[in-house]
C-alpha positions as CSV (number, residue, x, y, z in Angstrom):
1,M,-4.1,-14.0,-9.3
2,N,-1.7,-12.8,-6.4
3,T,-1.9,-9.5,-4.4
4,V,0.3,-7.3,-2.2
5,L,-1.5,-6.2,0.4
6,L,0.5,-3.4,2.1
7,M,0.0,-2.3,5.9
8,M,1.2,1.1,5.5
9,G,-1.9,2.9,8.6
10,G,0.5,2.9,10.9
11,T,1.6,5.8,13.3
12,G,4.8,5.5,13.7
13,T,5.9,6.5,17.6
14,R,7.8,4.8,18.8
15,M,10.2,5.9,16.2
16,G,9.9,9.3,17.5
17,A,10.3,11.1,13.7
18,D,8.3,14.6,12.4
19,R,6.1,11.1,10.5
20,P,6.1,7.5,10.1
21,K,8.7,5.6,9.6
22,Q,7.0,4.4,5.8
23,Y,6.5,8.0,4.6
24,L,10.3,9.0,5.6
25,E,12.1,9.8,2.0
26,I,15.0,8.4,0.4
27,N,16.7,10.8,-2.4
28,G,13.1,12.6,-2.4
29,K,11.5,9.0,-2.3
30,P,9.2,7.9,0.2
31,V,10.8,4.7,1.7
32,F,7.3,2.3,0.9
33,Y,7.6,4.1,-3.0
34,Y,10.6,1.3,-3.4
35,I,8.2,-1.3,-2.1
36,V,5.9,-0.7,-4.2
37,R,7.9,-0.4,-7.2
38,R,10.2,-3.2,-6.8
39,Y,6.9,-5.0,-6.2
40,A,5.1,-3.6,-9.6
41,Q,8.2,-5.6,-11.7
42,V,7.4,-9.0,-10.0
43,D,5.5,-11.0,-13.0
44,E,3.3,-12.9,-10.3
45,V,2.0,-10.6,-8.6
46,S,-1.4,-8.6,-9.9
47,T,-2.6,-6.4,-7.9
48,I,-1.1,-4.2,-5.0
49,C,-3.4,-3.3,-2.4
50,I,-1.9,0.1,-0.4
51,V,-3.9,0.7,2.9
52,S,-2.9,3.8,4.4
53,H,-3.3,5.4,7.5
54,G,-6.5,8.6,6.6
55,D,-4.3,11.8,7.1
56,W,-1.9,9.7,3.6
57,I,-3.9,8.9,1.5
58,D,-3.5,11.7,-1.2
59,Y,0.2,11.6,-0.3
60,V,0.0,8.3,-0.9
61,K,-1.5,8.4,-4.4
62,E,0.3,10.8,-5.6
63,A,3.5,9.4,-4.4
64,V,2.9,5.6,-6.6
65,A,1.3,8.3,-10.0
66,D,4.6,7.8,-11.2
67,I,4.6,4.1,-10.8
68,D,4.6,2.5,-13.8
69,P,2.5,-0.8,-12.8
70,G,2.1,-2.3,-16.5
71,T,-0.6,-4.7,-16.4
72,K,-1.0,-4.5,-12.8
73,K,-3.8,-2.7,-11.0
74,I,-2.1,-0.7,-7.4
75,L,-4.9,1.0,-5.5
76,V,-4.9,3.2,-2.6
77,T,-7.4,2.2,0.8
78,Q,-8.2,3.8,4.5
79,G,-7.1,2.3,7.2
80,G,-9.0,1.3,10.6
81,D,-8.8,2.2,13.7
82,N,-6.4,-1.1,14.7
83,R,-4.2,-3.2,12.2
84,S,-7.3,-5.3,11.9
85,Q,-9.7,-3.0,10.8
86,S,-6.8,-2.0,8.4
87,V,-6.2,-5.8,6.9
88,R,-10.7,-6.1,6.3
89,N,-10.2,-2.8,4.7
90,G,-7.6,-4.0,2.8
91,L,-9.4,-7.1,1.6
92,K,-12.6,-5.3,1.5
93,A,-10.6,-3.1,-1.4
94,I,-9.7,-5.8,-3.4
95,R,-12.8,-8.8,-3.5
96,P,-14.5,-6.7,-6.9
97,I,-11.6,-8.2,-8.2
98,S,-10.6,-10.7,-7.0
99,E,-11.2,-14.3,-6.8
100,D,-11.7,-16.8,-3.6
101,S,-8.6,-19.0,-5.3
102,D,-6.7,-16.2,-4.9
103,V,-3.6,-15.5,-3.5
104,I,-3.1,-12.7,-0.6
């Protein structure tokens, strides 16, 4: 199994926008939507785990709700206080459906 761990826990303060860059919209959809949609089309990917800043969890779930994942799983989990904790949270989220031989 191949899993995409999409790290989106940052706040985007360097960008200077009113929201983190991954949530900026293009044609009415946030940037990350296009990334998730494309990974959902890749046969070799079986799971997509989005690690989001806690303030944006509901927004992320709503944004990806209309993506047809086919046989894939799309999970959304909350990031941590730093990147290492966010990666750890993502790995914890996929652990119940993963095996030691999986590629992340």
